[in-house]
Residue, then its C-alpha position, 0 to 999 in steps of 0.5 A: m409913064w415915069g412920073l413926069q408930071g406934077v410934084d413927083s417929077p424928078l425933073q423939077f429938081v433940075t437946075g441951071e443949064k443942065n441937059v437931060v437925056l430922056g431914055l424913053v425908047s426901049s432897047k429891049t424890044g424890036e417894036l417901035e413905041e408909039k410915036e405920039q406917046i413919046i412926043t407927049y412925054i417930051q412935052e411934058a418934060s419941057q414944062y420943066v427943062p427947055l426943049d433945047r436942053l432935052a435929048l431923046s435916047l434909048q433907055c439903055a444900050f443894045a447890048s446891055a444884056e448877054e442873053g435873052i434880048i436879041l434885036t436884029e441890026e435892022q431893028q436897032w437902025a429902025k430905033l436909031h431912025f425913030i428917035k432921029d425922026i422924033a427929035e426932028d419933029v419936036 
């Protein structure tokens, strides 16, 4: 998806004890991503950065655009719970 694997991965350049936030969940649509796909991306990222230094997040804030992107409060909470559930599973 974002070139997490192989030589093209920007994660190969993470050094030291830096933490990395993976913005793998879209804030642009109310639909939830495929949970297993997100977990796969996290596992791929952990080849470069240890899991205890990885965080999962939205790609950007819910109010990142003034027009055109409308998520209900329920959809926003669902996204946040989705992220929490994945983090607990991983």
